[in-house]
Biotite code that builds the C-alpha atoms (Angstrom):
import biotite.structure as struc

atoms = struc.array([
    struc.Atom([11.062, 5.181, -11.694], chain_id="A", res_id=1, res_name="MET", atom_name="CA", element="C"),
    struc.Atom([7.884, 3.538, -12.655], chain_id="A", res_id=2, res_name="ALA", atom_name="CA", element="C"),
    struc.Atom([4.455, 5.108, -12.226], chain_id="A", res_id=3, res_name="PRO", atom_name="CA", element="C"),
    struc.Atom([2.422, 3.446, -9.904], chain_id="A", res_id=4, res_name="ILE", atom_name="CA", element="C"),
    struc.Atom([-1.045, 1.956, -11.297], chain_id="A", res_id=5, res_name="SER", atom_name="CA", element="C"),
    struc.Atom([-3.121, 5.233, -10.985], chain_id="A", res_id=6, res_name="PRO", atom_name="CA", element="C"),
    struc.Atom([-6.380, 3.199, -10.854], chain_id="A", res_id=7, res_name="VAL", atom_name="CA", element="C"),
    struc.Atom([-5.415, 1.177, -8.122], chain_id="A", res_id=8, res_name="HIS", atom_name="CA", element="C"),
    struc.Atom([-3.526, 3.904, -6.042], chain_id="A", res_id=9, res_name="TRP", atom_name="CA", element="C"),
    struc.Atom([-6.464, 6.264, -6.498], chain_id="A", res_id=10, res_name="LYS", atom_name="CA", element="C"),
    struc.Atom([-8.977, 3.391, -5.425], chain_id="A", res_id=11, res_name="ALA", atom_name="CA", element="C"),
    struc.Atom([-7.333, 2.645, -2.410], chain_id="A", res_id=12, res_name="TYR", atom_name="CA", element="C"),
    struc.Atom([-6.873, 6.311, -1.489], chain_id="A", res_id=13, res_name="MET", atom_name="CA", element="C"),
    struc.Atom([-10.467, 6.834, -1.779], chain_id="A", res_id=14, res_name="GLU", atom_name="CA", element="C"),
    struc.Atom([-11.557, 4.060, 0.015], chain_id="A", res_id=15, res_name="GLN", atom_name="CA", element="C"),
    struc.Atom([-8.695, 5.124, 3.066], chain_id="A", res_id=16, res_name="ILE", atom_name="CA", element="C"),
    struc.Atom([-10.417, 8.294, 2.989], chain_id="A", res_id=17, res_name="GLY", atom_name="CA", element="C"),
    struc.Atom([-13.650, 7.332, 3.702], chain_id="A", res_id=18, res_name="GLN", atom_name="CA", element="C"),
    struc.Atom([-11.839, 4.777, 6.585], chain_id="A", res_id=19, res_name="TYR", atom_name="CA", element="C"),
    struc.Atom([-10.225, 8.374, 7.958], chain_id="A", res_id=20, res_name="ALA", atom_name="CA", element="C"),
    struc.Atom([-13.359, 9.742, 7.806], chain_id="A", res_id=21, res_name="SER", atom_name="CA", element="C"),
    struc.Atom([-14.978, 7.715, 10.214], chain_id="A", res_id=22, res_name="GLY", atom_name="CA", element="C"),
    struc.Atom([-16.573, 5.054, 8.334], chain_id="A", res_id=23, res_name="GLU", atom_name="CA", element="C"),
    struc.Atom([-16.352, 1.505, 9.662], chain_id="A", res_id=24, res_name="ARG", atom_name="CA", element="C"),
    struc.Atom([-18.699, -0.323, 7.718], chain_id="A", res_id=25, res_name="ASP", atom_name="CA", element="C"),
    struc.Atom([-17.000, -2.429, 5.017], chain_id="A", res_id=26, res_name="TYR", atom_name="CA", element="C"),
    struc.Atom([-20.591, -2.347, 2.793], chain_id="A", res_id=27, res_name="THR", atom_name="CA", element="C"),
    struc.Atom([-20.113, 1.419, 2.590], chain_id="A", res_id=28, res_name="GLN", atom_name="CA", element="C"),
    struc.Atom([-16.333, 1.632, 1.516], chain_id="A", res_id=29, res_name="ILE", atom_name="CA", element="C"),
    struc.Atom([-16.272, 1.523, -1.908], chain_id="A", res_id=30, res_name="LYS", atom_name="CA", element="C"),
    struc.Atom([-13.829, 3.086, -4.437], chain_id="A", res_id=31, res_name="GLY", atom_name="CA", element="C"),
    struc.Atom([-13.148, 3.413, -8.204], chain_id="A", res_id=32, res_name="GLY", atom_name="CA", element="C"),
    struc.Atom([-12.406, -0.259, -8.391], chain_id="A", res_id=33, res_name="THR", atom_name="CA", element="C"),
    struc.Atom([-15.449, -1.765, -6.310], chain_id="A", res_id=34, res_name="GLY", atom_name="CA", element="C"),
    struc.Atom([-16.198, -1.938, -2.657], chain_id="A", res_id=35, res_name="PRO", atom_name="CA", element="C"),
    struc.Atom([-13.397, -2.702, -0.007], chain_id="A", res_id=36, res_name="LEU", atom_name="CA", element="C"),
    struc.Atom([-12.342, -6.252, -0.064], chain_id="A", res_id=37, res_name="VAL", atom_name="CA", element="C"),
    struc.Atom([-9.052, -6.245, 1.788], chain_id="A", res_id=38, res_name="TYR", atom_name="CA", element="C"),
    struc.Atom([-8.836, -7.335, 5.111], chain_id="A", res_id=39, res_name="PRO", atom_name="CA", element="C"),
    struc.Atom([-7.856, -4.412, 8.238], chain_id="A", res_id=40, res_name="ALA", atom_name="CA", element="C"),
    struc.Atom([-4.285, -5.068, 7.991], chain_id="A", res_id=41, res_name="ALA", atom_name="CA", element="C"),
    struc.Atom([-4.181, -3.707, 4.165], chain_id="A", res_id=42, res_name="HIS", atom_name="CA", element="C"),
    struc.Atom([-6.431, -0.772, 5.467], chain_id="A", res_id=43, res_name="VAL", atom_name="CA", element="C"),
    struc.Atom([-3.732, -0.167, 8.561], chain_id="A", res_id=44, res_name="TRP", atom_name="CA", element="C"),
    struc.Atom([-1.424, -0.214, 6.124], chain_id="A", res_id=45, res_name="ILE", atom_name="CA", element="C"),
    struc.Atom([-2.548, 2.028, 3.559], chain_id="A", res_id=46, res_name="TYR", atom_name="CA", element="C"),
    struc.Atom([-3.988, 4.275, 6.042], chain_id="A", res_id=47, res_name="TYR", atom_name="CA", element="C"),
    struc.Atom([-0.390, 5.001, 7.061], chain_id="A", res_id=48, res_name="ALA", atom_name="CA", element="C"),
    struc.Atom([0.285, 5.356, 3.662], chain_id="A", res_id=49, res_name="LEU", atom_name="CA", element="C"),
    struc.Atom([-2.416, 7.926, 3.067], chain_id="A", res_id=50, res_name="TRP", atom_name="CA", element="C"),
    struc.Atom([-1.275, 9.785, 5.903], chain_id="A", res_id=51, res_name="TRP", atom_name="CA", element="C"),
    struc.Atom([2.817, 9.715, 4.969], chain_id="A", res_id=52, res_name="ILE", atom_name="CA", element="C"),
    struc.Atom([2.058, 10.881, 1.232], chain_id="A", res_id=53, res_name="THR", atom_name="CA", element="C"),
    struc.Atom([-0.260, 13.959, 2.059], chain_id="A", res_id=54, res_name="ASP", atom_name="CA", element="C"),
    struc.Atom([-3.535, 11.821, 1.618], chain_id="A", res_id=55, res_name="HIS", atom_name="CA", element="C"),
    struc.Atom([-2.455, 9.946, -1.392], chain_id="A", res_id=56, res_name="GLY", atom_name="CA", element="C"),
    struc.Atom([-1.403, 13.222, -3.112], chain_id="A", res_id=57, res_name="ARG", atom_name="CA", element="C"),
    struc.Atom([2.911, 12.350, -3.034], chain_id="A", res_id=58, res_name="ASP", atom_name="CA", element="C"),
    struc.Atom([2.989, 9.315, -4.724], chain_id="A", res_id=59, res_name="ILE", atom_name="CA", element="C"),
    struc.Atom([6.922, 9.798, -5.081], chain_id="A", res_id=60, res_name="LEU", atom_name="CA", element="C"),
    struc.Atom([6.942, 9.410, -1.517], chain_id="A", res_id=61, res_name="VAL", atom_name="CA", element="C"),
    struc.Atom([4.803, 6.146, -1.859], chain_id="A", res_id=62, res_name="ALA", atom_name="CA", element="C"),
    struc.Atom([6.873, 5.001, -4.328], chain_id="A", res_id=63, res_name="GLN", atom_name="CA", element="C"),
    struc.Atom([9.887, 5.512, -2.568], chain_id="A", res_id=64, res_name="ARG", atom_name="CA", element="C"),
    struc.Atom([8.612, 3.460, 0.494], chain_id="A", res_id=65, res_name="ILE", atom_name="CA", element="C"),
    struc.Atom([7.776, 0.718, -1.861], chain_id="A", res_id=66, res_name="PHE", atom_name="CA", element="C"),
    struc.Atom([11.090, 0.755, -3.400], chain_id="A", res_id=67, res_name="GLY", atom_name="CA", element="C"),
    struc.Atom([12.605, 0.315, 0.274], chain_id="A", res_id=68, res_name="VAL", atom_name="CA", element="C"),
    struc.Atom([10.437, -2.577, 0.861], chain_id="A", res_id=69, res_name="LEU", atom_name="CA", element="C"),
    struc.Atom([11.253, -4.012, -2.212], chain_id="A", res_id=70, res_name="TYR", atom_name="CA", element="C"),
    struc.Atom([14.756, -3.906, -1.379], chain_id="A", res_id=71, res_name="LEU", atom_name="CA", element="C"),
    struc.Atom([14.499, -4.787, 2.115], chain_id="A", res_id=72, res_name="GLY", atom_name="CA", element="C"),
    struc.Atom([12.413, -8.217, 1.043], chain_id="A", res_id=73, res_name="THR", atom_name="CA", element="C"),
    struc.Atom([15.467, -8.950, -1.747], chain_id="A", res_id=74, res_name="LEU", atom_name="CA", element="C"),
    struc.Atom([18.226, -8.413, 0.776], chain_id="A", res_id=75, res_name="GLY", atom_name="CA", element="C"),
    struc.Atom([16.355, -11.334, 3.076], chain_id="A", res_id=76, res_name="VAL", atom_name="CA", element="C"),
    struc.Atom([15.693, -13.466, 0.510], chain_id="A", res_id=77, res_name="VAL", atom_name="CA", element="C"),
    struc.Atom([19.537, -13.094, -0.610], chain_id="A", res_id=78, res_name="LEU", atom_name="CA", element="C"),
    struc.Atom([20.443, -13.830, 2.757], chain_id="A", res_id=79, res_name="ALA", atom_name="CA", element="C"),
    struc.Atom([18.315, -16.962, 2.950], chain_id="A", res_id=80, res_name="CYS", atom_name="CA", element="C"),
    struc.Atom([19.916, -18.015, 0.083], chain_id="A", res_id=81, res_name="TYR", atom_name="CA", element="C"),
    struc.Atom([23.434, -17.503, 1.304], chain_id="A", res_id=82, res_name="ARG", atom_name="CA", element="C"),
    struc.Atom([22.644, -19.131, 4.773], chain_id="A", res_id=83, res_name="ARG", atom_name="CA", element="C"),
    struc.Atom([21.172, -22.330, 2.794], chain_id="A", res_id=84, res_name="ALA", atom_name="CA", element="C"),
    struc.Atom([24.140, -22.250, 0.395], chain_id="A", res_id=85, res_name="LYS", atom_name="CA", element="C"),
    struc.Atom([22.310, -22.135, -2.357], chain_id="A", res_id=86, res_name="VAL", atom_name="CA", element="C"),
    struc.Atom([23.687, -21.081, -6.251], chain_id="A", res_id=87, res_name="GLY", atom_name="CA", element="C"),
])
């Protein structure tokens, strides 16, 4: 599999680690790329990934999850095209 962007992954995991430690003030949550600027849904999704990937250490698991999500999305798009009789 292609490597995930280590800069973004590391920054997200730093930020989510702070959230997991109890910080809820967005102005205090920062990572290698700066402050947390994403909405709560991003935090919740990446918190789940943080938990599943052993606090962000198991990147291969994250890559597999993103791969499944990508293939699922592709399947939905192809089903839409098929139903619309496009192509």
